[in-house]
GUZATI-844564 format. One record per residue (C-alpha): x, y, z; residue in three letters. Coordinates in steps of 0.02 Angstrom, whole numbers, padded with zeros to 5 digits, always signed. Each point is the difference from the previous one (the first is absolute). Layout:
XYZALA
...
This chain:
-00543+00831-00601MET
-00108-00153+00024THR
-00125+00018+00151GLN
+00054-00111+00143GLY
-00027-00068+00182LEU
+00117-00045+00131MET
-00058-00176+00089ILE
+00080+00022+00173ALA
-00027-00046+00185ALA
+00038+00040+00174PRO
+00119-00143+00019ALA
+00063-00164-00099SER
-00112-00138-00006GLY
-00161+00094-00011SER
-00049-00067-00169GLY
+00052+00129-00122LYS
+00082-00133-00103THR
-00155-00086-00030THR
-00095+00158-00038VAL
+00126+00062-00124MET
-00006-00172-00090LEU
-00176-00012+00008GLY
-00041+00168-00058LEU
+00126-00013-00144ALA
-00065-00156-00066ARG
-00181+00063+00025ALA
+00041+00166-00107LEU
+00091-00110-00135CYS
-00146-00120-00008ARG
-00122+00146-00032SER
+00114+00057-00154GLY
+00103+00140+00073GLN
+00202+00016-00004ARG
+00068+00005+00180VAL
+00175+00054+00020GLN
+00084-00051+00173CYS
+00130+00054+00103PHE
+00072-00063+00173LYS
+00060+00144+00123SER
+00166-00044+00073GLY
+00140-00139-00032PRO
-00098-00145-00033ASP
+00049-00123-00129TYR
-00157-00139+00031ILE
-00157+00101-00016ASP
+00042+00077-00177PRO
-00008-00181-00067ALA
-00181-00024+00083PHE
-00053+00163-00085HIS
+00065-00058-00174ARG
-00099-00160+00021ALA
-00163+00099+00045ALA
+00015+00126-00138THR
+00118-00061-00133GLY
+00098+00155+00011ARG
+00175+00031+00087ALA
-00013+00068+00168SER
+00134+00127+00058PHE
+00080+00060+00180ASN
-00032+00169+00048LEU
+00122+00043+00139ASP
+00015+00171+00074SER
+00163-00026+00099TRP
+00104-00070-00142ALA
-00079+00083-00162MET
-00008+00183-00048GLY
-00153+00080-00063ALA
+00065-00022-00193GLY
+00008-00191+00017ARG
-00168-00003+00090ILE
-00074+00105-00129GLY
+00071-00105-00132GLU
-00069-00154+00070LEU
-00184+00071+00024LEU
+00006+00039-00171ALA
+00019-00197-00039LYS
-00200+00004+00041GLY
-00047+00153-00131ALA
-00091-00120-00103ASP
-00091-00087+00153ALA
-00186+00036+00065ASP
+00061+00011+00170ILE
+00155-00027+00100ALA
-00006-00102+00181LEU
+00146+00015+00118ALA
+00036-00131+00132GLU
+00060+00086+00163GLY
+00131-00090+00117SER
-00016-00029+00193MET
-00104+00146+00072GLY
-00042+00154-00116LEU
+00109+00120+00098HIS
+00143-00127+00044ASP
+00184+00038-00078GLY
+00167+00032+00080VAL
+00041+00133+00119ALA
+00115+00111-00130VAL
-00068+00040-00168PRO
+00080-00043-00161GLY
-00009+00067-00169ALA
-00195+00051+00010LEU
-00058-00070+00187GLY
+00014-00137+00113THR
-00053-00140-00112GLY
-00185+00009+00068ALA
-00147-00036-00104SER
-00068+00163+00039ALA
+00149+00087-00084ASP
-00041-00100-00165VAL
-00197+00049+00031ALA
+00046+00198+00003LEU
+00128-00007-00142LEU
-00126-00082-00116ALA
-00157+00079+00077GLY
-00076-00168+00025TRP
-00144-00006+00134PRO
+00021-00147+00122VAL
-00111-00148+00022VAL
+00021-00058+00174LEU
-00015-00189+00035VAL
-00040-00010+00183ILE
+00019-00171+00102ASP
-00163+00023+00104ALA
+00037-00158+00114SER
-00024+00036+00184GLY
-00070+00171-00020GLN
-00150+00097-00058ALA
-00024+00187+00008GLN
+00182+00019+00050THR
+00036-00031-00185ALA
-00073+00172-00044GLY
+00132+00080+00127ALA
+00131-00102-00085VAL
-00064+00057-00185ALA
-00012+00177+00062MET
+00185+00010+00059GLY
+00061-00080-00149MET
-00081+00142-00108ALA
+00051+00137+00113ALA
+00176-00050+00036TYR
+00079+00076-00150ARG
-00052+00159-00083PRO
-00054-00033-00182GLY
-00040-00183+00027ILE
-00189-00042-00068ARG
-00081-00148+00063VAL
-00133-00036-00127ALA
-00080-00134+00108GLY
+00034-00158+00089VAL
-00010-00189-00041VAL
-00060-00096+00158LEU
+00095-00165+00012ASN
-00039-00147+00111LYS
-00178+00045+00046VAL
-00074-00127+00124ALA
-00193+00026-00045SER
-00121+00123-00053PRO
-00011+00074+00173ARG
+00185+00023+00006HIS
-00008+00096-00171GLU
-00131+00115+00064ALA
+00099+00050+00143LEU
+00151+00016-00110LEU
-00109+00116-00112ARG
-00055+00106+00142ALA
+00171+00021+00057GLY
+00047+00072-00178MET
-00143+00138-00003GLU
+00068+00115+00129PRO
+00170-00023-00087ALA
-00079+00053-00163GLY
+00078-00139-00097ILE
-00086-00094-00139ALA
-00014-00192+00011VAL
+00019-00092-00153PHE
-00057-00158+00069GLY
+00049-00143+00120ALA
+00085-00170-00022LEU
-00057-00140+00098PRO
+00127-00083+00131ARG
-00029-00171-00062ASP
+00033+00033-00184ALA
+00121-00139-00013GLY
+00116+00093-00123ILE
+00179+00033+00041GLY
+00177-00040-00076LEU
+00123-00102+00075PRO
+00169+00086+00085GLU
+00175-00039+00033ARG
+00147+00102+00088HIS
+00007+00145-00135LEU
-00182+00012-00038GLY
-00111-00090-00104LEU
+00039-00143-00090VAL
+00047+00048-00179GLN
-00130+00020-00137ALA
+00092-00129-00108GLY
-00028-00133+00138GLU
-00179+00005-00005HIS
-00083-00118-00118SER
-00171+00057+00062GLU
+00040+00185-00010LEU
-00129+00034-00143PRO
-00143-00070+00108ARG
+00070+00089+00146PHE
-00015+00166-00096LEU
-00183-00032-00070ASP
-00056-00052+00172ARG
+00076+00160+00075ALA
-00088+00105-00150ALA
-00167-00095+00036ASN
+00023+00047+00200LEU
+00026+00182-00049ILE
-00135+00015-00128THR
-00115-00078+00135ALA
+00035+00104+00139HIS
+00067+00160-00044LEU
-00045+00158-00099ASP
+00114-00018-00138VAL
-00070+00136-00099ALA
+00005+00126+00147GLY
+00191-00050+00022MET
+00024+00048-00183VAL
-00092+00153+00006ALA
+00103+00050+00151ALA
+00161-00010-00107ALA
+00112+00165-00014GLY
+00174+00048-00056SER
+00132+00143-00013THR
+00101+00034-00147PRO
+00165-00065+00027LEU
+00119-00009-00148ARG
+00175-00023-00026GLY
+00145-00123-00048GLU
+00130-00072+00117GLY
+00173-00013-00044GLU
+00029-00135-00130PRO
+00023-00170+00088ILE
+00167-00077-00056THR
-00014-00175-00045PRO
+00142-00116+00071PRO
+00045-00049-00173GLY
-00067-00015-00180GLN
-00042-00185+00014ARG
-00053-00048+00177ILE
+00001-00182+00059ALA
-00140-00001+00127LEU
-00033-00142+00127ALA
-00185-00015-00003GLN
-00101-00156+00085ASP
-00077-00040+00163ALA
+00174+00034+00106ALA
+00046+00162-00101PHE
-00173+00120-00014THR
+00035+00162+00091PHE
+00024+00127-00141THR
-00081+00173+00003TYR
-00097+00013-00161PRO
+00047+00195-00027HIS
+00184-00063-00009LEU
-00034-00138-00132LEU
-00117+00124-00087ASP
+00153+00134+00007GLY
+00126-00122-00054TRP
-00101-00052-00169ARG
-00042+00200-00015ALA
+00198+00029-00017ALA
+00008-00140-00135GLY
+00060-00138+00106ALA
-00053-00196-00040GLU
-00050-00099+00145ILE
+00052-00181-00021LEU
-00084-00109+00144PRO
+00074-00171+00057PHE
-00061-00114+00146SER
+00127-00060+00120PRO
-00118-00117+00078LEU
-00011-00083-00168ALA
+00194-00014+00017ASP
+00016+00151-00158GLN
+00138+00103+00000GLY
+00008+00179-00072PRO
-00002+00031-00173ASP
+00172-00017-00067SER
-00034+00163-00118THR
-00043+00111+00143ALA
+00114+00131+00075ASP
-00058+00001+00168VAL
-00096-00115+00121CYS
-00123+00053+00130TRP
-00060-00119+00139LEU
-00158+00088+00089PRO
-00070-00047+00179GLY
-00132-00131+00037GLY
+00004-00157+00102TYR
+00160-00091-00017PRO
-00022-00059+00177GLU
-00157-00102-00054LEU
+00096-00080-00152HIS
+00181-00022+00076ALA
+00011-00171-00040GLY
-00051+00008-00194ARG
+00116+00153-00011ILE
+00154-00104+00067ALA
-00037-00138-00105ALA
-00017+00113-00159ALA
+00177-00040-00057GLY
-00023+00067-00173GLY
-00067+00167+00056PHE
+00155+00011+00130ALA
+00129-00039-00129GLU
-00079+00120-00138ALA
-00010+00146+00131LEU
+00195-00031+00041ARG
+00041+00003-00174ARG
-00099+00161-00039PHE
+00071+00087+00160ALA
+00168-00030-00056ALA
-00010+00124-00135THR
-00158+00096+00029ARG
-00093+00073+00151PRO
-00121-00091+00095VAL
-00098+00096+00124HIS
-00129-00068+00148GLY
-00133+00081+00110GLU
-00049-00087+00160CYS
-00045-00168-00051GLY
+00113+00002-00159GLY
+00142+00068+00102TYR
-00026-00147+00118MET
+00021-00120-00151VAL
+00142+00081-00055MET
+00087-00043+00179GLY
+00098-00140+00062ALA
-00141-00088+00099GLY
-00180+00019+00054LEU
-00054-00079+00173GLU
-00190-00054-00016ALA
-00126+00014+00150ALA
+00031-00170+00046ASP
+00175+00033+00027GLY
+00067-00089-00152SER
+00138+00086-00112ARG
-00025+00011-00189HIS
+00148+00051-00106ALA
-00044+00148-00124MET
+00103+00064-00144VAL
+00148+00059+00085GLY
+00029+00165-00100LEU
+00005+00088+00172LEU
+00060-00069+00174GLY
-00167+00053+00080LEU
-00079-00131+00121GLU
-00173+00030+00053THR
-00122-00088+00121SER
-00193-00018+00019PHE
+00035-00110+00150ALA
+00033+00164+00104LYS
-00143+00107-00070ARG
+00009+00170+00030ARG
-00112+00137-00101MET
+00090+00135-00093HIS
-00134+00132-00081LEU
+00011+00173-00045GLY
+00057+00133-00123TYR
+00191+00003-00050ARG
+00110+00146-00071ARG
+00155-00075-00067ALA
+00150+00091-00066VAL
+00107-00117-00110LEU
+00176-00028+00033GLY
+00015-00095-00156ALA
-00121-00009-00160GLY
-00143-00110-00037ILE
-00076-00043-00165PRO
-00083+00168-00056GLY
+00072+00099+00148HIS
+00183+00055+00020GLU
+00101+00020+00162ALA
-00063+00146+00104GLY
-00178-00010-00060ALA
-00137+00024+00138VAL
-00148-00124+00002LEU
-00159-00015+00071ALA
-00064-00176+00049GLY
-00089-00105+00114HIS
+00054-00156+00110GLU
-00119-00132+00059PHE
+00063-00168+00044HIS
+00018-00110+00154TYR
+00189-00081-00042ALA
+00138+00024+00113SER
+00182+00021-00054ILE
+00109-00131+00065LEU
+00160+00042-00109HIS
+00032+00145-00120GLN
+00184+00000-00039PRO
+00002+00109-00164ASP
+00020+00191-00026ALA
-00159+00103+00051PRO
-00088+00063-00151LEU
-00065+00159+00071ALA
-00025+00097+00156THR
-00184-00012+00046VAL
-00115+00086+00117CYS
-00184-00017+00043ASP
-00132+00138-00022ALA
+00054+00084+00156ALA
+00174+00013-00053GLY
+00068-00143+00133ALA
+00130-00119-00074SER
-00051-00161-00057VAL
+00120-00155+00016ALA
-00071-00091-00161GLU
+00114+00098-00125THR
-00001-00128-00151GLY
+00158-00071-00054SER
+00089-00017-00162ARG
+00148-00125-00061ARG
+00059+00013-00182GLY
-00150+00019-00125HIS
-00118-00041+00136ALA
-00093+00126+00104THR
-00167-00020+00116GLY
-00109+00094+00128THR
-00129-00047+00121PHE
-00095+00160-00051PHE
-00108-00005-00155HIS
+00038+00155-00106LEU
-00159+00120-00031ILE
+00084+00163-00063GLU
+00185+00051-00025GLY
+00104+00160-00065ALA
+00178+00005-00028SER
């Protein structure tokens, strides 16, 4: 298996994305083939990884995926020179009740793959204490090996000297220090980074990040620290929702997991993209339509005005299945209230009314038992997924689609709904078994 590293941190906002992207780009510029992965249920970061390396990046999820699926995905990097995985939140952060292989923590993935950890520490407001933080992170869970740290947001040479002094008794290597005023960062919105496809300056950012990493960090030392553990296997075949899949794809519909799209194609399905924002409807020769999540609230006016899309989707749904996830589910509903309180009529395949004027965060893993089938999964199937949005339900008059609980087994009110050939859920499917 390809040698790799887990780029992690004690907490979100520490700078691991900048280190991840800069290191990946720098290694690619030096002629190496880099395979990226993302720990956990994130559909934004893999697109940045792909932009940095030219290769698809895949999610590895210890709560939702079994060892076979993770082994299968790791094998996608078999021809790479090095694998880099970006952690989520803090290294040891996960849910309270384990799932398939663990709690969803980045540490789970590092242990499964045998990847040493490069710990990115935001050194703002501390000096030698950073050594205690690194020591605690390394000792907290048996088997985790912290190969070294990257010190981020370092204020001065004196600050760096104190930080390095703190790492000495911890016995942890320092791969380098990034200045506090590096002037590099990516814009964010409520679900994370602004999407890769919306950045006209993304190539320039990636090269600046690579320049920063090569100027301040021991890239060769990090590569030399990479490691792995053989983990082979195959997950259950991913059943595509149909043979010819009309897939909404544009700035409002972007949240699809790469491993699912790969699985659909591996099963022989054909994906037929279309753009609702361009007033396009699903291909009339498709046998199923899939509306992924995204940012419908940012484009509600354009979606409401896309009469051609709405009419084509209604015609399609009269005879064939249409399924929506999160944002796609909201667009299938009757109406969406924007943050300013204005209501926009949606397609009306379902009676769902949602609002972003009454914001409430919904976040976490979901396990669902389908009460009725959806494309690719029959009634009774157990699905593992993840929900993350800020919409509130104003009205949901249709029959519930599933019985849904969170990672701890507590019942979740967002059951999804169904009407005729239309089905939708607030959670994004990660893995499923009938």
